[in-house]
PAKOLBA-886504 format. One record per residue (C-alpha): residue number from 1; x, y, z. Coordinates in Angstrom, 2 decimals. Each point is the difference from the previous one (the first is absolute). Layout:
<recs>
{k NUM; x X; y Y; z Z}
...
</recs>
This chain:
<recs>
{k 1; x 74.61; y 134.97; z 91.45}
{k 2; x 0.20; y 2.33; z -2.69}
{k 3; x -1.00; y -0.72; z -3.53}
{k 4; x 3.64; y -0.22; z -1.10}
{k 5; x 0.37; y -2.69; z 2.61}
{k 6; x -3.04; y -1.78; z -1.05}
{k 7; x 0.99; y 0.46; z -3.55}
{k 8; x 3.83; y -0.12; z -0.46}
{k 9; x 1.67; y 1.00; z -3.32}
{k 10; x 0.10; y -2.63; z -2.35}
{k 11; x 3.95; y 0.70; z -0.58}
{k 12; x 0.21; y -1.41; z 3.82}
{k 13; x -0.60; y -3.44; z 1.29}
{k 14; x -0.34; y -1.19; z 3.63}
{k 15; x 3.10; y -2.06; z 1.80}
{k 16; x -2.36; y -2.97; z -0.29}
{k 17; x -0.45; y 0.46; z -3.82}
{k 18; x 3.77; y 0.41; z -0.12}
{k 19; x 0.60; y -3.06; z 1.85}
{k 20; x -2.51; y -1.70; z -2.39}
{k 21; x 1.31; y 1.51; z -3.24}
{k 22; x 3.87; y -1.43; z 1.21}
{k 23; x -1.45; y -3.25; z 1.08}
{k 24; x -1.54; y -0.24; z -4.08}
{k 25; x 3.65; y 0.41; z -1.22}
{k 26; x 1.15; y -3.02; z 1.82}
{k 27; x 0.28; y -3.65; z -0.09}
{k 28; x -0.16; y -2.94; z 1.94}
{k 29; x 0.95; y -2.48; z -2.81}
{k 30; x 3.79; y -0.32; z 0.95}
{k 31; x 1.32; y -3.61; z 0.73}
{k 32; x 3.47; y -1.84; z 1.02}
{k 33; x 2.21; y 0.24; z -2.66}
{k 34; x -1.17; y 3.09; z -1.26}
{k 35; x 2.86; y 2.64; z -0.80}
{k 36; x -1.47; y 3.50; z 0.84}
{k 37; x 1.48; y 3.73; z -0.31}
{k 38; x -0.30; y 1.51; z 3.03}
{k 39; x 0.55; y 3.23; z 1.79}
{k 40; x 1.82; y 0.42; z 3.44}
{k 41; x -2.50; y 1.55; z 2.52}
{k 42; x 1.54; y -0.03; z 3.03}
{k 43; x 3.37; y -1.61; z 2.02}
{k 44; x -0.41; y -1.42; z 2.93}
{k 45; x 2.90; y -2.07; z 2.25}
{k 46; x -0.54; y -3.54; z -1.03}
{k 47; x -1.75; y 0.83; z -3.42}
{k 48; x -1.04; y 2.02; z -2.75}
{k 49; x -3.43; y 0.75; z -0.81}
{k 50; x -1.07; y 0.32; z -3.67}
{k 51; x -2.97; y 0.82; z -2.23}
{k 52; x -0.93; y -3.34; z -1.46}
{k 53; x -3.20; y 2.06; z -1.83}
{k 54; x -1.96; y -2.10; z 1.89}
{k 55; x -2.25; y 1.00; z 2.74}
{k 56; x 2.58; y -1.64; z 1.92}
{k 57; x 3.35; y 1.04; z 0.69}
{k 58; x 3.08; y -2.17; z -0.53}
{k 59; x 3.00; y -0.15; z 2.40}
{k 60; x 3.64; y -1.15; z -1.14}
{k 61; x 3.07; y -0.67; z 2.65}
{k 62; x 2.62; y 2.02; z 0.34}
{k 63; x 2.88; y -2.59; z -0.75}
{k 64; x -1.82; y -0.03; z -3.58}
{k 65; x 0.95; y 3.61; z -0.82}
{k 66; x 3.34; y 0.34; z 1.96}
{k 67; x 3.38; y -0.42; z -1.20}
{k 68; x 3.29; y -1.80; z 0.75}
{k 69; x 0.56; y 2.41; z 2.90}
{k 70; x -3.50; y 0.24; z 0.90}
{k 71; x -0.93; y 3.16; z -0.78}
{k 72; x -3.57; y 0.33; z -1.31}
{k 73; x 0.21; y 0.56; z -4.31}
{k 74; x -3.42; y 1.23; z -0.13}
{k 75; x -2.32; y 3.43; z 1.16}
{k 76; x -3.82; y 1.13; z 0.40}
{k 77; x -1.02; y 0.31; z -3.31}
{k 78; x 2.11; y -2.15; z -1.96}
{k 79; x -1.80; y -2.77; z -2.32}
{k 80; x 1.49; y -3.55; z 0.04}
{k 81; x -0.96; y -3.35; z -2.15}
{k 82; x -1.00; y -2.79; z 2.74}
{k 83; x -1.92; y -3.19; z 0.19}
{k 84; x -2.75; y -1.38; z 1.87}
{k 85; x 0.99; y -2.66; z 2.24}
{k 86; x -2.46; y -0.03; z 2.77}
{k 87; x -2.74; y 1.66; z 0.76}
{k 88; x -3.52; y 0.04; z 2.30}
{k 89; x -3.12; y 2.01; z 0.35}
{k 90; x 1.93; y 2.61; z 1.87}
{k 91; x 3.31; y -0.13; z -1.20}
{k 92; x 2.43; y -0.62; z -3.36}
{k 93; x 3.41; y -0.69; z 0.17}
{k 94; x 2.32; y 0.50; z -2.55}
{k 95; x 3.66; y -0.67; z -1.39}
{k 96; x 2.76; y 0.25; z -2.14}
{k 97; x -0.08; y -3.46; z -1.05}
{k 98; x -2.61; y -3.03; z 0.51}
{k 99; x 1.03; y -1.98; z 3.30}
{k 100; x -1.25; y -2.79; z 2.10}
{k 101; x -3.83; y 0.17; z -1.10}
{k 102; x -2.18; y -1.45; z -1.90}
{k 103; x 1.56; y -2.96; z -1.31}
{k 104; x 0.10; y -2.17; z -3.30}
{k 105; x -3.03; y 2.21; z -1.25}
{k 106; x 2.21; y 3.30; z 0.99}
{k 107; x 3.02; y -1.66; z -2.19}
{k 108; x -1.89; y -0.51; z -2.56}
{k 109; x -1.07; y 3.99; z -0.27}
{k 110; x 3.23; y 0.97; z 0.26}
{k 111; x 1.59; y -1.90; z -2.52}
{k 112; x -3.12; y 0.83; z -2.59}
{k 113; x 0.33; y 4.08; z 1.12}
{k 114; x 3.81; y -0.21; z 0.01}
{k 115; x 0.12; y 1.53; z 4.03}
{k 116; x 2.78; y -0.64; z 2.41}
{k 117; x -0.03; y -2.39; z 2.65}
{k 118; x 2.41; y -0.44; z 2.89}
{k 119; x 1.97; y -2.98; z 0.25}
{k 120; x 2.96; y -1.38; z 2.05}
{k 121; x 2.93; y -1.78; z -1.39}
{k 122; x 0.12; y -3.31; z 1.72}
{k 123; x 2.90; y -1.91; z -1.77}
{k 124; x 2.03; y -0.34; z -2.77}
{k 125; x -0.75; y -2.92; z -2.56}
{k 126; x 1.44; y -0.71; z -3.38}
{k 127; x -0.79; y 2.74; z -2.51}
{k 128; x -1.23; y 2.55; z 2.70}
{k 129; x -1.79; y 0.61; z 3.18}
{k 130; x -2.64; y -1.37; z 1.80}
{k 131; x -2.32; y 2.83; z 1.22}
{k 132; x -2.60; y -0.44; z 2.43}
{k 133; x -3.46; y 2.03; z -0.52}
{k 134; x -3.73; y 0.23; z 1.69}
{k 135; x 0.98; y -3.56; z 0.96}
{k 136; x 1.00; y -1.24; z -3.11}
{k 137; x 3.05; y -0.95; z -1.50}
{k 138; x 1.49; y 1.90; z -3.30}
{k 139; x 2.92; y -0.61; z -2.01}
{k 140; x 2.28; y 3.27; z -1.06}
{k 141; x 2.67; y -0.52; z -3.15}
{k 142; x 3.60; y 1.20; z 1.12}
{k 143; x -0.38; y 2.48; z -3.24}
{k 144; x -3.26; y 1.13; z 1.62}
{k 145; x 1.17; y 1.03; z 3.65}
{k 146; x 1.74; y 3.35; z -1.04}
{k 147; x 0.99; y 2.30; z -2.85}
{k 148; x 3.58; y -0.65; z 0.67}
{k 149; x 2.31; y -3.58; z -0.02}
{k 150; x -0.69; y -1.78; z 3.24}
{k 151; x 3.55; y -1.34; z 0.92}
{k 152; x -0.76; y -1.27; z 3.12}
{k 153; x -3.94; y -1.70; z 0.12}
{k 154; x 0.18; y -0.76; z 3.70}
{k 155; x 0.05; y 4.07; z 1.06}
{k 156; x -3.46; y 0.23; z -1.06}
{k 157; x -1.07; y -2.73; z 2.31}
{k 158; x -2.08; y 0.71; z 3.23}
{k 159; x -1.01; y 3.54; z -1.96}
{k 160; x -3.53; y 1.34; z -0.76}
{k 161; x -0.82; y 1.64; z -3.49}
{k 162; x -2.82; y 1.15; z -2.19}
{k 163; x -0.76; y -2.45; z -2.99}
{k 164; x -2.38; y -0.14; z -2.75}
{k 165; x -1.73; y -3.70; z -1.11}
{k 166; x 1.38; y -0.60; z -3.76}
{k 167; x -1.47; y -3.56; z 0.23}
{k 168; x -2.86; y -1.45; z 1.66}
{k 169; x -0.83; y -3.69; z -0.96}
{k 170; x -1.31; y -3.34; z 1.16}
{k 171; x -2.67; y 1.65; z 2.93}
{k 172; x 3.18; y 1.96; z 1.41}
{k 173; x 2.34; y -3.05; z 0.05}
{k 174; x 2.21; y 1.31; z -2.37}
{k 175; x 0.85; y 4.23; z 0.59}
{k 176; x 2.74; y 1.83; z -1.55}
{k 177; x 1.17; y 3.24; z 1.05}
{k 178; x 1.78; y 2.74; z -0.74}
{k 179; x 1.90; y 3.25; z 1.71}
{k 180; x 2.08; y 1.28; z -2.71}
{k 181; x -3.04; y 0.91; z -2.00}
{k 182; x -1.41; y 2.56; z 3.29}
{k 183; x 3.60; y 1.15; z 0.00}
{k 184; x 0.07; y 0.84; z -3.43}
{k 185; x -3.47; y 1.87; z 0.29}
{k 186; x 1.55; y 1.49; z 2.78}
{k 187; x 2.75; y 1.02; z -1.94}
{k 188; x -1.31; y 1.37; z -3.03}
{k 189; x -2.14; y 2.14; z 2.05}
{k 190; x 2.79; y 1.29; z 2.33}
{k 191; x 1.78; y 0.77; z -3.31}
{k 192; x -3.06; y 1.38; z -1.94}
{k 193; x -0.10; y 2.48; z 3.26}
{k 194; x 3.95; y 0.90; z 0.27}
{k 195; x -0.07; y 0.81; z -3.89}
{k 196; x -3.16; y 1.81; z 0.05}
{k 197; x 1.54; y 2.49; z 2.94}
{k 198; x 3.68; y 0.14; z -1.69}
{k 199; x 1.37; y 1.36; z -3.01}
{k 200; x 3.75; y 0.90; z -1.33}
{k 201; x 1.38; y 2.38; z 1.93}
{k 202; x -1.47; y -1.26; z 3.30}
{k 203; x 2.01; y -0.84; z 3.12}
{k 204; x -0.66; y -3.50; z 1.66}
{k 205; x 1.47; y -2.55; z 2.26}
{k 206; x 0.44; y -3.66; z -0.72}
{k 207; x 1.87; y -2.89; z 0.94}
{k 208; x 3.04; y -1.63; z -1.70}
{k 209; x -0.60; y -3.50; z -1.41}
{k 210; x 2.72; y -0.79; z -2.00}
{k 211; x 3.02; y 1.18; z -1.57}
{k 212; x 1.62; y -0.44; z -3.48}
{k 213; x 3.33; y 0.93; z -1.87}
{k 214; x -1.96; y 2.66; z -1.31}
{k 215; x -2.17; y 1.33; z 2.91}
{k 216; x -2.46; y -0.64; z 2.60}
{k 217; x -3.45; y -1.04; z 0.05}
{k 218; x -2.23; y 2.08; z 2.55}
{k 219; x -3.87; y -1.09; z 1.16}
{k 220; x -2.00; y 2.81; z -0.01}
{k 221; x -3.22; y -1.78; z 0.64}
{k 222; x -0.73; y -3.84; z 0.31}
{k 223; x 1.41; y -1.95; z -2.96}
{k 224; x 0.59; y 3.63; z -1.79}
{k 225; x 3.53; y 0.12; z -0.34}
{k 226; x 2.62; y 2.69; z -1.76}
{k 227; x 2.79; y 0.11; z -0.94}
{k 228; x 2.83; y 2.78; z 0.97}
{k 229; x 2.93; y -0.03; z -2.55}
{k 230; x 3.30; y -0.32; z 1.16}
{k 231; x 0.87; y 3.62; z -1.41}
{k 232; x -3.22; y 1.32; z 2.42}
{k 233; x 1.39; y -1.52; z 3.26}
{k 234; x 2.43; y 2.50; z 1.30}
{k 235; x 1.28; y 3.06; z -1.40}
{k 236; x 3.26; y -1.31; z 0.43}
{k 237; x 1.03; y -2.59; z -2.76}
{k 238; x -0.94; y -3.52; z 0.99}
{k 239; x 1.73; y -3.06; z -1.27}
{k 240; x -1.98; y -2.21; z 2.23}
{k 241; x -3.33; y 0.34; z 1.26}
{k 242; x 0.30; y -1.63; z 3.22}
{k 243; x 2.90; y 2.52; z 0.87}
{k 244; x -3.43; y 2.87; z 0.29}
{k 245; x -3.36; y -2.60; z 0.73}
{k 246; x -0.51; y -3.38; z 1.82}
{k 247; x -2.78; y -2.36; z -0.79}
{k 248; x -3.01; y 1.03; z 2.94}
{k 249; x 1.08; y 3.64; z 0.13}
{k 250; x -2.43; y 2.56; z -0.32}
{k 251; x 0.56; y 2.92; z -2.13}
{k 252; x -1.37; y 2.87; z -1.13}
{k 253; x -0.49; y 0.51; z -4.12}
{k 254; x -0.66; y 1.83; z -2.41}
{k 255; x -2.64; y -0.90; z -2.88}
{k 256; x 1.64; y 0.46; z -3.08}
{k 257; x -2.24; y -1.66; z -2.50}
{k 258; x -3.07; y -2.68; z 0.08}
{k 259; x -0.61; y -1.67; z -3.26}
{k 260; x -1.80; y -2.96; z -1.10}
{k 261; x 2.05; y -3.06; z 0.16}
{k 262; x 0.71; y -3.30; z -2.53}
{k 263; x -3.54; y -1.47; z 1.69}
{k 264; x -3.62; y 1.23; z 0.31}
{k 265; x -0.53; y 1.43; z 3.54}
{k 266; x 3.89; y 0.51; z 0.12}
{k 267; x 1.87; y 3.54; z 1.12}
{k 268; x 3.20; y 0.54; z -0.65}
{k 269; x 1.26; y 2.61; z 2.76}
{k 270; x 3.40; y 1.84; z -0.16}
{k 271; x 0.75; y 1.78; z 3.34}
{k 272; x 3.41; y 1.88; z 1.12}
{k 273; x 1.18; y 0.23; z 3.71}
{k 274; x 2.69; y 2.67; z -0.32}
{k 275; x -2.75; y 2.50; z -1.29}
{k 276; x -2.37; y -0.71; z 2.69}
{k 277; x 3.22; y 1.33; z 1.93}
{k 278; x 0.59; y 3.13; z -2.00}
{k 279; x 2.65; y 1.47; z -2.31}
{k 280; x 3.33; y 0.37; z 1.72}
{k 281; x 1.21; y 2.52; z -2.87}
{k 282; x -3.02; y 2.48; z 1.27}
{k 283; x -0.03; y -1.15; z 4.04}
{k 284; x 3.97; y -0.47; z 0.31}
{k 285; x 1.97; y 1.79; z -2.39}
{k 286; x -0.30; y 3.15; z 2.00}
{k 287; x 2.75; y -1.59; z 2.46}
{k 288; x 2.94; y 0.19; z -2.73}
{k 289; x 1.62; y 3.09; z -0.95}
{k 290; x 3.01; y 0.32; z -2.77}
{k 291; x 3.63; y -0.03; z 2.28}
{k 292; x -1.80; y -1.94; z 2.54}
{k 293; x 2.16; y -3.23; z 0.90}
{k 294; x -2.16; y -3.03; z 0.91}
{k 295; x -0.38; y -3.76; z 0.82}
{k 296; x -0.80; y -1.97; z -3.14}
{k 297; x -0.44; y -3.63; z -0.96}
{k 298; x 1.58; y -1.28; z -3.13}
{k 299; x -2.77; y -2.04; z -1.96}
{k 300; x 1.03; y -0.61; z -3.25}
{k 301; x 2.91; y 0.15; z -2.52}
{k 302; x 0.16; y 0.65; z -3.75}
{k 303; x 2.86; y 0.85; z -2.30}
{k 304; x -0.17; y 3.39; z 0.32}
{k 305; x -0.31; y 0.50; z 3.91}
{k 306; x -1.76; y -1.35; z 3.10}
{k 307; x -3.30; y 1.11; z 1.65}
{k 308; x -0.35; y 0.72; z 3.13}
{k 309; x -3.45; y 0.17; z 2.19}
{k 310; x -0.29; y 3.11; z 2.39}
{k 311; x -3.30; y -1.17; z 1.30}
{k 312; x -2.63; y -2.75; z -1.41}
{k 313; x -0.69; y 1.71; z -3.11}
{k 314; x 2.35; y 2.11; z -0.56}
{k 315; x 3.18; y -0.79; z -1.87}
{k 316; x 2.70; y 1.76; z -1.55}
{k 317; x 2.60; y -0.83; z -2.53}
{k 318; x 3.89; y 0.15; z 1.03}
{k 319; x 1.91; y 0.42; z -3.51}
{k 320; x 3.04; y -2.45; z -0.33}
{k 321; x 1.66; y 3.45; z -0.15}
{k 322; x -1.06; y 1.09; z 3.17}
{k 323; x 0.54; y -3.10; z 1.93}
{k 324; x 3.53; y 0.34; z 0.99}
{k 325; x 3.08; y 2.39; z -0.13}
{k 326; x 2.80; y -2.34; z 0.76}
{k 327; x -0.60; y -2.69; z -2.50}
{k 328; x -0.36; y -0.14; z -3.61}
{k 329; x -3.63; y -2.12; z 0.10}
{k 330; x -0.88; y -1.87; z -3.10}
{k 331; x -2.88; y -2.02; z 1.33}
{k 332; x -2.52; y 0.80; z 3.42}
{k 333; x 0.29; y -2.63; z 1.19}
{k 334; x 3.92; y 0.48; z 1.08}
{k 335; x -1.10; y 3.13; z 2.62}
{k 336; x -3.42; y -1.68; z 1.09}
{k 337; x -2.30; y -2.67; z 0.05}
{k 338; x -3.85; y 0.04; z 0.47}
{k 339; x -1.46; y -0.10; z 3.56}
{k 340; x 3.00; y 1.80; z 0.74}
{k 341; x -0.17; y 3.07; z 2.24}
{k 342; x 1.66; y 3.37; z -0.75}
{k 343; x -0.37; y 3.86; z 0.47}
{k 344; x -0.12; y 2.09; z -3.47}
{k 345; x -0.05; y 3.46; z -0.49}
{k 346; x -3.19; y 1.13; z -1.93}
{k 347; x 1.28; y 2.09; z -3.01}
{k 348; x -3.32; y 1.05; z -1.50}
{k 349; x -3.94; y -1.00; z 0.13}
{k 350; x -2.39; y 0.10; z -2.94}
{k 351; x -3.21; y -0.17; z 1.57}
{k 352; x -1.60; y 0.15; z -2.82}
{k 353; x 1.54; y -3.10; z -2.21}
{k 354; x 0.36; y -1.68; z 3.75}
{k 355; x 4.16; y -0.01; z -0.80}
{k 356; x 2.41; y 0.64; z 3.23}
{k 357; x 3.94; y 0.36; z -1.32}
{k 358; x 2.25; y -1.53; z 3.11}
{k 359; x 3.58; y -0.14; z 0.49}
{k 360; x 1.98; y -2.58; z 2.15}
{k 361; x 3.26; y 1.04; z -0.40}
{k 362; x -0.52; y 3.82; z 1.50}
{k 363; x -0.98; y -1.73; z 3.24}
{k 364; x 3.73; y -1.20; z -0.05}
{k 365; x 1.59; y 3.01; z -1.06}
{k 366; x 1.90; y 1.23; z -3.32}
{k 367; x 3.68; y -0.93; z 0.28}
{k 368; x 0.58; y 2.62; z -2.25}
{k 369; x -0.64; y 2.57; z 2.19}
{k 370; x 2.87; y 0.00; z 1.73}
{k 371; x 2.26; y -1.67; z -2.35}
{k 372; x 2.40; y 2.81; z 0.25}
{k 373; x 0.68; y -0.13; z 3.65}
{k 374; x 0.59; y -3.75; z -0.71}
{k 375; x 2.66; y 0.47; z -2.51}
{k 376; x 2.47; y 2.56; z -1.07}
{k 377; x 1.31; y 0.62; z -3.41}
{k 378; x 3.32; y -1.25; z -0.17}
{k 379; x -0.90; y -2.94; z 2.22}
{k 380; x 0.97; y -3.58; z -0.88}
{k 381; x -2.42; y -2.54; z 1.08}
{k 382; x -0.56; y -3.76; z -0.33}
{k 383; x -3.16; y -0.70; z -2.13}
{k 384; x -1.73; y -3.45; z -1.50}
{k 385; x -0.35; y -0.25; z -3.48}
{k 386; x -3.44; y 0.29; z -1.00}
{k 387; x -0.54; y 0.19; z -3.49}
{k 388; x 2.02; y -0.39; z -3.42}
{k 389; x -1.04; y 2.29; z -2.60}
{k 390; x 1.59; y 0.79; z -3.18}
{k 391; x 0.39; y 3.78; z 1.18}
{k 392; x 1.90; y -1.22; z 3.24}
{k 393; x -0.33; y -1.60; z 3.42}
{k 394; x -2.59; y 0.98; z 2.50}
{k 395; x 1.13; y -0.32; z 3.22}
{k 396; x -2.23; y -0.21; z 3.38}
{k 397; x 1.76; y 1.96; z 2.96}
{k 398; x -3.23; y 0.04; z 2.26}
{k 399; x -3.09; y -1.33; z -0.17}
{k 400; x -1.96; y 2.30; z -2.22}
{k 401; x 2.91; y 1.91; z -1.19}
{k 402; x 1.79; y -1.21; z -3.21}
{k 403; x 2.78; y 1.96; z -2.11}
{k 404; x 0.91; y -1.01; z -3.34}
{k 405; x 3.92; y -0.95; z -0.81}
{k 406; x 0.10; y 1.22; z -4.01}
{k 407; x 1.68; y -2.60; z -1.95}
{k 408; x 2.32; y 2.83; z -1.42}
{k 409; x 1.52; y 0.56; z 3.32}
{k 410; x 0.41; y -3.86; z 0.81}
{k 411; x 3.23; y 0.42; z -2.31}
{k 412; x 1.25; y 2.55; z 2.85}
{k 413; x 0.11; y -3.20; z 2.62}
{k 414; x 3.73; y -1.17; z 0.70}
{k 415; x -1.62; y -3.25; z -0.73}
{k 416; x -2.51; y 0.05; z -2.69}
{k 417; x -0.26; y -3.03; z -0.61}
{k 418; x -1.37; y -1.53; z 3.19}
{k 419; x -2.62; y 2.89; z 0.03}
{k 420; x -0.98; y -1.54; z -3.68}
{k 421; x -0.44; y -3.57; z 1.77}
{k 422; x -2.28; y 1.12; z 3.10}
{k 423; x -3.38; y -1.23; z -0.12}
{k 424; x -3.24; y 0.72; z 1.98}
{k 425; x 0.47; y -0.13; z 3.66}
{k 426; x 3.88; y 0.60; z -0.25}
{k 427; x 1.51; y 2.71; z 2.67}
{k 428; x 1.79; y 3.06; z -2.21}
{k 429; x 2.21; y 2.66; z 1.41}
{k 430; x -1.47; y 3.66; z -1.59}
{k 431; x 0.53; y 3.35; z 0.83}
{k 432; x -2.81; y 2.71; z 0.20}
{k 433; x 0.68; y 2.18; z -3.39}
{k 434; x -3.25; y 1.94; z 0.63}
{k 435; x -3.89; y 0.40; z 2.09}
{k 436; x -2.62; y 1.26; z -2.08}
{k 437; x -2.43; y -0.56; z 2.90}
{k 438; x -3.17; y 1.80; z -1.47}
{k 439; x 0.71; y -2.78; z -3.49}
{k 440; x 0.47; y -2.58; z 2.25}
{k 441; x 3.50; y -0.74; z -1.65}
{k 442; x 3.43; y -0.84; z 0.93}
{k 443; x 3.33; y 0.16; z -1.88}
{k 444; x 2.31; y -2.61; z 0.31}
{k 445; x 3.60; y -0.48; z -0.46}
{k 446; x 2.48; y -2.99; z 0.50}
{k 447; x 1.09; y -0.39; z 3.42}
{k 448; x 3.58; y -1.32; z -1.04}
{k 449; x 0.93; y 2.69; z -2.75}
{k 450; x 3.15; y -0.43; z -1.35}
{k 451; x 1.47; y 2.79; z 0.54}
{k 452; x -0.80; y -0.01; z 3.62}
{k 453; x 2.15; y -2.65; z 1.75}
{k 454; x -1.16; y 1.04; z 3.14}
{k 455; x -3.31; y -2.60; z -0.87}
{k 456; x 2.44; y -3.11; z 0.86}
{k 457; x -0.80; y 0.68; z 3.65}
{k 458; x -3.82; y -0.85; z 0.04}
{k 459; x 1.18; y -3.31; z -1.49}
{k 460; x -0.20; y -2.56; z 2.27}
{k 461; x 2.95; y -2.33; z -1.36}
{k 462; x 2.25; y 3.27; z -0.08}
{k 463; x -0.02; y 0.01; z 3.63}
{k 464; x 1.16; y -3.91; z -0.08}
{k 465; x 3.07; y 0.31; z -3.10}
{k 466; x 3.62; y 0.27; z 1.03}
{k 467; x 1.43; y 3.43; z -0.05}
{k 468; x 2.87; y 0.59; z -2.41}
{k 469; x 2.81; y 2.48; z 0.60}
{k 470; x -2.04; y 2.32; z -2.63}
{k 471; x -3.24; y -0.23; z 1.38}
{k 472; x 1.20; y -0.22; z 3.67}
{k 473; x 1.49; y 3.69; z -0.47}
{k 474; x -3.20; y 1.03; z -2.06}
{k 475; x -1.57; y -0.94; z 2.94}
{k 476; x 1.79; y 1.55; z 2.98}
{k 477; x -0.34; y 3.35; z -1.99}
{k 478; x -3.92; y -0.13; z 0.04}
{k 479; x 0.23; y -0.99; z 3.44}
{k 480; x 2.26; y 2.99; z 0.82}
{k 481; x -2.04; y 2.27; z -2.35}
{k 482; x -3.37; y -1.12; z 2.06}
{k 483; x 2.05; y 0.97; z 3.36}
{k 484; x 0.70; y 3.42; z -0.83}
</recs>
């Protein structure tokens, strides 16, 4: 044997020395009911093995560390807080809660150390529930069974939960427990974890818990809610939050703000659904160009026009003057109604100021474009009095086409008195004197001028009136003239 082997360096330790040093650092003082922080060292088929800090490793049943779907929620290297529920010279069994072992002394110790104990809800009773734990009867007030209001206590009968003992008297004959305290503690931990990991600007998923007229509340972590104001539910205009989301729905939200609430420990969290989806003025606007005719939905009417939505979040204005060529519009509701589907022409797009000018009338066509084909100078037509003004009568000749019969020209009529008595809506025969399509003007004259008796042919009364000798001769002459 070499000298080096006979005398190993001082900084090197034999296996026996290391084992002794390892054992010296461990303790065998664990007792049933102790709470210990352990590290997972291996995962077996039916159990998880942990380092208990003693010479004996511990085991935890798989079921203790699985979720509702049976999936294991822990991995090697994870640390857990567990309770010693059973032990012998070769094994230490641990659990997330005390259950089934230790009897009255265990319950007393659980009360003193505020350790959770597993119990089963046996039945409802006056003011709460009968709980069976470690072969003992306990009482849980209805207010301490859950963090939420319990509408139907019978739903809890037969369920197994963890409880903390809040009152232990009369040598165990009076035991009062609370599940709510454990739930509130779990919620506080989950809430703090969420707040530590998320800040304004973060995207996260939540569940819609309730709706109000001003928005929707979304649960981000157990017991931690934020508000999505109605203006942040959608890029479209929203009148009723229920039109966009429903209770129980999972939504993706963007955190806008996290502030301290009115009560200590409470947080006010502002959320947005629409901002989590992206701004349509950045993602959708490129689809639209001026002079395009596109479908739209009327969203609201104002005195100056109507707003129409081209796609969720992108609205344009149809000015009142762009609603119709064929009628004089006094209010937008005369032409369109909110919710109505229409086709509009895009006149202009101002991306910087997020404004779009639309036209409804240009889609239907401008009747003034073909006015010279419809009417001819000298033609006598029947119109409808639209309005009486000091300067004359406005007479509608066709949808969108109105001409002016000047007051000075009314005296040229064969019966000017009848014209003076006409009201809006009355019919009137007029002659086309002048057409200015560019200026959208038509000058009219009376259709029954006094110097032209030929107008009598247009009178219905003339068709049925008896003819005198002179009138009969005049009619015969007119008929003969037509034949030549």
